[in-house]
Each structure stands twice: as C-alpha cells, then as structure tokens.
C-alpha positions as CSV (number, residue, x, y, z in Angstrom):
1,M,31.0,14.3,23.8
2,A,31.9,17.4,21.9
3,S,34.2,20.1,23.5
4,S,31.3,22.5,23.3
5,L,29.6,20.5,26.1
6,V,32.0,22.0,28.5
7,A,31.0,25.5,27.7
8,S,27.3,24.8,27.5
9,V,27.0,22.8,30.8
10,T,29.4,25.2,32.6
11,A,27.1,28.1,31.6
12,V,24.3,26.4,33.5
13,R,26.4,24.7,36.2
14,S,29.9,24.9,37.4
15,V,31.0,21.5,36.3
16,E,33.1,20.3,33.4
17,A,31.5,18.3,30.6
18,K,33.1,16.9,32.7
19,S,34.5,-2.3,38.7
20,C,35.0,-3.8,39.3
21,D,38.0,-5.3,41.0
22,M,40.0,-7.4,38.7
23,G,42.4,-8.4,41.4
24,I,45.3,-8.6,38.9
25,C,47.7,-6.2,40.4
26,K,49.1,-4.7,43.5
27,E,49.4,-1.0,43.8
28,E,52.9,0.3,44.4
29,A,53.5,3.6,46.2
30,F,55.7,6.0,44.2
31,V,56.1,9.6,45.4
32,G,53.9,11.8,43.3
33,T,52.5,9.0,41.2
34,R,49.4,6.9,41.0
35,Y,49.6,3.8,39.0
36,H,49.5,0.0,39.4
37,A,52.4,-2.4,38.8
38,G,52.1,-5.2,36.3
39,I,49.4,-3.7,34.1
40,G,50.1,-4.2,30.5
41,A,49.1,-6.2,27.4
42,T,49.8,-9.5,28.9
43,N,47.4,-9.1,31.7
44,V,44.8,-6.6,30.5
45,G,41.9,-9.0,30.5
46,P,38.1,-8.6,30.9
47,I,36.5,-6.5,33.6
48,S,33.2,-6.9,35.5
49,L,30.5,-4.3,34.8
50,G,27.8,-5.2,37.3
51,D,27.0,-8.8,36.5
52,M,28.4,-8.4,32.9
53,T,31.9,-9.1,31.7
54,V,33.4,-6.9,29.1
55,D,36.8,-6.3,27.5
56,R,38.9,-3.6,29.2
57,L,38.9,-1.4,26.1
58,G,35.5,-0.3,24.9
59,F,34.4,1.8,21.8
60,G,32.9,5.3,21.9
61,A,30.5,5.6,19.0
62,M,30.0,9.3,19.1
63,H,32.5,10.0,16.3
64,L,30.4,8.0,13.8
65,C,28.1,11.1,13.8
66,G,29.0,14.3,12.0
67,S,31.0,17.1,13.6
68,H,30.0,18.0,17.1
69,A,28.1,14.7,17.2
70,W,25.3,16.3,15.0
71,G,23.6,14.4,12.2
72,K,24.9,11.4,10.4
73,R,28.2,11.0,8.6
74,W,27.8,11.4,4.8
75,N,28.8,7.8,4.2
76,R,26.6,5.4,6.2
77,G,28.8,2.5,5.1
78,I,31.6,3.9,7.3
79,A,29.6,3.3,10.5
80,R,28.7,-0.2,9.5
81,K,32.3,-1.1,8.6
82,V,33.8,0.4,11.7
83,L,31.2,-1.2,14.1
84,H,31.7,-4.6,12.5
85,R,35.5,-4.2,12.9
86,V,34.9,-3.3,16.5
87,L,33.4,-6.7,17.1
88,D,36.0,-8.5,15.0
89,L,38.7,-7.0,17.3
90,G,37.0,-8.5,20.4
91,I,35.6,-5.3,21.8
92,N,32.2,-6.0,23.4
93,L,31.2,-2.6,24.9
94,I,29.9,0.2,22.7
95,D,29.1,3.5,24.3
96,T,26.6,6.0,22.8
97,A,24.0,8.5,23.9
98,D,20.6,9.8,22.8
99,S,22.2,13.3,22.4
100,Y,24.6,12.0,19.7
101,G,22.9,12.9,16.5
102,P,20.7,13.5,18.4
103,G,19.3,10.0,18.3
104,T,21.0,9.0,15.1
105,N,24.0,7.4,16.7
106,E,21.8,4.8,18.4
107,I,20.1,4.2,15.0
108,Q,23.5,3.7,13.4
109,I,24.4,1.0,15.9
110,A,21.0,-0.8,15.4
111,E,21.2,-0.5,11.6
112,S,24.7,-2.0,11.7
113,L,24.6,-4.6,14.4
114,Y,21.0,-5.7,15.1
115,P,20.3,-8.4,16.0
116,Y,23.1,-8.0,18.4
117,P,25.6,-10.9,19.0
118,A,25.6,-12.5,22.4
119,G,27.8,-10.8,24.9
120,L,27.7,-7.3,23.3
121,V,26.9,-4.5,25.7
122,V,25.5,-1.4,24.2
123,A,25.6,1.4,26.8
124,T,23.7,4.6,26.3
125,K,23.1,7.8,28.1
126,G,20.3,10.4,28.6
127,G,19.9,13.7,30.2
128,L,21.3,16.2,27.7
129,L,19.2,18.1,25.2
130,R,20.6,19.4,21.8
131,P,18.7,22.5,20.7
132,D,21.4,23.0,18.1
133,R,24.8,21.7,16.9
134,Y,26.8,23.6,19.5
135,S,24.6,23.2,22.6
136,W,24.4,20.5,25.3
137,V,21.8,21.5,27.9
138,P,21.2,19.3,31.0
139,N,17.6,18.0,31.6
140,G,17.5,15.5,34.5
141,R,13.8,15.9,35.1
142,P,12.2,12.4,35.6
143,E,9.5,13.0,33.0
144,H,12.2,13.8,30.4
145,L,14.4,10.8,31.4
146,R,11.3,8.5,31.1
147,R,10.8,9.7,27.5
148,A,14.5,9.5,26.8
149,I,14.8,5.9,28.0
150,E,11.8,4.8,25.9
151,G,13.3,6.6,22.9
152,S,16.6,4.8,23.3
153,L,14.9,1.4,23.7
154,G,13.1,2.0,20.4
155,R,16.0,3.3,18.4
156,L,18.3,0.4,19.6
157,K,15.5,-2.1,19.0
158,I,15.8,-3.7,22.4
159,E,13.6,-4.3,25.4
160,R,16.2,-3.7,28.1
161,I,19.3,-1.4,28.1
162,D,22.3,-3.2,29.6
163,L,23.8,0.1,30.9
164,Y,21.9,3.4,31.1
165,Q,23.9,6.4,32.3
166,L,22.7,9.8,33.4
167,H,24.7,12.0,31.0
168,A,25.2,14.9,33.3
169,P,23.5,16.1,36.6
170,D,21.0,18.9,36.1
171,P,21.6,21.9,38.4
172,E,17.8,22.4,38.5
173,V,17.0,18.9,39.6
174,A,18.3,16.9,42.6
175,I,20.4,14.0,41.3
176,A,18.4,11.7,43.6
177,E,15.3,12.5,41.5
178,S,17.1,11.8,38.2
179,I,18.5,8.5,39.5
180,G,15.2,7.7,41.0
181,A,13.6,7.8,37.5
182,L,16.3,5.4,36.2
183,A,15.7,3.1,39.2
184,D,12.0,2.9,38.4
185,F,12.9,1.6,34.9
186,Q,15.4,-0.8,36.4
187,R,12.7,-2.3,38.6
188,A,10.5,-2.5,35.6
189,G,13.1,-4.6,33.8
190,K,13.9,-2.0,31.1
191,I,17.4,-1.1,32.5
192,R,19.9,-3.7,33.6
193,H,22.5,-1.4,35.3
194,I,22.7,2.3,36.1
195,G,25.8,4.5,35.5
196,I,26.4,8.2,35.8
197,S,28.6,10.7,34.0
198,N,30.2,14.1,34.5
199,V,29.9,13.8,38.3
200,S,31.8,14.7,41.4
201,V,32.5,12.4,44.4
202,V,29.6,14.1,46.3
203,E,27.2,13.4,43.4
204,L,28.4,9.8,43.1
205,D,27.6,9.3,46.8
206,Q,24.2,11.0,46.4
207,A,23.4,8.7,43.4
208,R,24.5,5.6,45.3
209,R,22.0,6.3,48.0
210,V,19.2,5.9,45.5
211,A,20.4,2.9,43.4
212,P,23.4,0.7,42.8
213,I,25.9,2.5,40.4
214,V,28.2,0.3,38.3
215,S,30.0,2.9,36.3
216,V,31.2,6.5,36.2
217,Q,32.1,8.2,32.9
218,N,34.1,11.4,33.3
219,E,36.7,13.2,31.2
220,Y,40.1,11.9,32.1
221,N,43.4,11.6,30.2
222,L,47.1,12.5,30.4
223,R,46.3,16.2,29.9
224,K,43.2,16.5,32.2
225,R,43.3,14.7,35.5
226,T,40.7,16.7,37.6
227,S,38.7,13.5,38.2
228,E,41.5,11.8,40.2
229,D,39.4,11.9,43.3
230,V,36.4,10.3,41.5
231,L,38.7,7.6,40.1
232,A,40.0,6.9,43.6
233,K,36.5,6.6,44.9
234,C,35.5,4.3,42.1
235,E,38.4,2.1,42.8
236,S,37.6,1.9,46.5
237,L,34.0,0.9,45.6
238,S,34.9,-1.5,42.7
239,I,32.9,0.8,40.3
240,C,34.1,0.9,36.6
241,F,35.6,4.3,35.6
242,M,35.1,5.0,31.9
243,P,37.3,7.9,30.9
244,Y,35.9,9.8,27.9
245,F,38.2,11.8,25.7
246,P,40.9,9.3,26.6
247,L,43.2,10.8,23.9
248,G,42.8,14.4,25.0
249,G,39.5,15.4,23.4
250,G,41.1,17.5,20.6
251,G,43.5,19.2,23.0
252,S,47.1,18.5,22.7
253,L,48.6,15.8,24.9
254,P,51.8,16.6,26.7
255,A,53.5,16.0,23.4
256,L,57.2,16.0,24.3
257,R,57.0,13.5,27.1
258,V,54.5,11.3,25.3
259,R,56.6,11.3,22.2
260,R,59.7,10.3,24.1
261,V,57.8,7.3,25.6
262,A,56.3,6.4,22.2
263,D,59.7,6.5,20.5
264,R,61.2,4.2,23.1
265,H,58.5,1.6,22.3
266,G,58.2,2.3,18.6
267,I,54.5,3.1,18.9
268,G,52.1,6.0,18.4
269,V,51.2,8.7,21.0
270,A,47.6,7.5,21.1
271,Q,48.7,4.0,22.1
272,V,50.8,5.5,24.9
273,A,47.8,7.5,26.2
274,L,45.6,4.4,26.3
275,A,48.3,2.2,27.8
276,W,48.8,4.9,30.5
277,L,45.1,4.8,31.3
278,L,45.1,1.0,31.5
279,S,48.0,1.3,34.0
280,R,46.2,3.9,36.1
281,S,43.8,1.6,37.9
282,P,42.3,-1.9,37.4
283,V,38.8,-0.3,37.3
284,V,39.6,2.0,34.3
285,L,37.8,1.1,31.1
286,P,38.7,3.5,28.3
287,I,36.3,4.1,25.5
288,P,38.2,5.7,22.6
289,G,36.2,6.5,19.5
290,T,37.0,7.0,15.9
291,H,35.5,6.7,12.4
292,S,38.7,5.3,11.0
293,I,39.4,1.5,11.0
294,E,43.1,2.2,10.9
295,H,42.9,4.3,14.1
296,L,40.6,1.7,15.7
297,E,43.1,-1.0,15.1
298,E,45.9,1.2,16.4
299,N,43.9,1.9,19.6
300,V,43.3,-1.8,20.2
301,R,47.0,-2.5,19.9
302,A,47.4,-0.5,23.1
303,R,46.3,-3.5,25.0
304,K,49.6,-5.2,24.1
305,I,51.8,-2.4,25.4
306,R,53.5,-2.7,28.8
307,L,54.7,0.7,30.1
308,T,57.7,0.6,32.4
309,K,58.1,2.4,35.7
310,E,60.4,4.8,33.8
311,D,57.7,5.5,31.3
312,L,55.0,6.1,33.9
313,D,57.3,8.4,36.0
314,E,58.0,10.4,32.9
315,L,54.3,10.7,32.0
316,E,53.6,12.1,35.5
C-alpha cells in the first residue's frame, strides 16, 4: 500500500492506512518489551491460516506494479521472474489487492503463475477505490464489494479466493455491513476465509460478530508500532497478524540501533527488521515485497536469523 493511502484515508476517516497459535515458544516478561523467547531461524516454521498452512514469511506483490501501485512495471518479465523465485524459495502466501494497478497486480499473478501450484495461497483485498495514482478512497458498500470480489475472481482465474480481506473500513458504512457482504460470498463458496485490514481492536471485534476472521493486516514495523493493541488481540484469539510495510514503508528505520544489531550479526538492516517481527509474536506473518530478486532472497534469509535478548532489548 502506498504511503499516500495514509493521507487519503485519513482525509475521510481518522485512521492510518493504517493465527494461529504455533505453540513453539513461551513468552518471557521483560520490562518495557514484548517479544517471545526462542523465535529464530531454527524454529520459524509454518503457521496456520484458518484451515490452511503457510510459511511464516509471505510475499507482498504490490511492488510489482509501477510507482504508487499504479499501472504495470515497464518490464513484464520482472514480475514473472520474481513470482517464480518466490515459489522456488518456499514462500506459499502471496498478498495482493484489486486496488494495486488497479487490477493489474492480480493479472500479473495470474499471467505468471496460473495454473497455481498446490498449496499456494493467493490473498487479495477489496474496498479501496483508485480514482488516480495518488488516491485511495474507501468504499465498503456491499454492492461495491460484490463487484470487487467477482472482479478479483476473474482476474485471478479462480472460482474461490482463499483469503479475501476488507482493505479498509469505510467511515460511511458500518463494518458489519461490509463483512456481511464477504460472508455472503463465503457461504456461496467463493471465499474460503475472511480477513480485515487497517482496523482497530474495536473494529476487529465488530467484524468477528459477523463472520470468523482469520487475519488482520495493519501497518507495523520497528518504526511504527501503533497497532500493538491489535497484535495483542490477534495473539489472544490465535488470528494471524500480517504487518504491511514491515521494513518501514519508505520511512527510515531507527537506523543507528538497527545498524548496530546488523553489524553484530553481519547481516543487512532489512533482515534485522524482519527477524524482529518474527520474534514479536508467533502469530506474526510478515509480507515484505520487492521487485528485486536480490532483495527477495535477502528477505527470505531473515528466517535463519536468531536475535538475542541483547538485540531485542536494543531494538526496543
């Protein structure tokens, strides 16, 4: 999601653009910290997403579009190569949205990977309109979401979407109405699981009263931690928390602290940021994106990094 989403959604609504219990670690209480002991490469395994099992590092496909997630990249071959390398590296969750392009990101995925291999989960989102390159306008009206779901099904060339997420609550529409439209498609067999994005704890609770919610996708990273309460709620409910902009979303990470940790391990700052997220909670499922195979491979290597208590304390 482009940074302009924050400004556009906030202009309409005072929110930021803006599990699945693995049972693999025990939380340790450290004053002023929130992280889990024992999370690192050697025990970052798969995670449950509803009745599906995915790797604990997904791929955000938005960057395969042009700047501001508008249009297609000039070299269509880049998307194909990156997406195939995603699968080669063992990633089996790809996240997209109908607003990326708009529409063209879903087409890129289908052109590159259809027919999809068994076990691949393509998650998409709806509920934001793109009147121009710089605008992201919420539309959670049931009639729009019905059209959006049918459009995504067609572009992805599938009969059922494994994970369909409401991209952002619409201040003009009760979230129960928006989720109700998704629940209708779930009952009809066109959506397997429902997720939500850019929500507060209150909105998560409201959505859960209408339909089972298996994932929440909010902005969350070393620099921006305003969704700590949402993450805690997801952990208590065993709901996957998928942080977007996991590397900071274009803003600078707390560079000095991150660089010190990176230097101690001989790794890059992006790997530190992802390893930190994976240490944060067993329900966290980062979805970093890139159009560079080199950066993709670097991101995946974060699964092999074990941060120490000293590292984690410094990153607080």
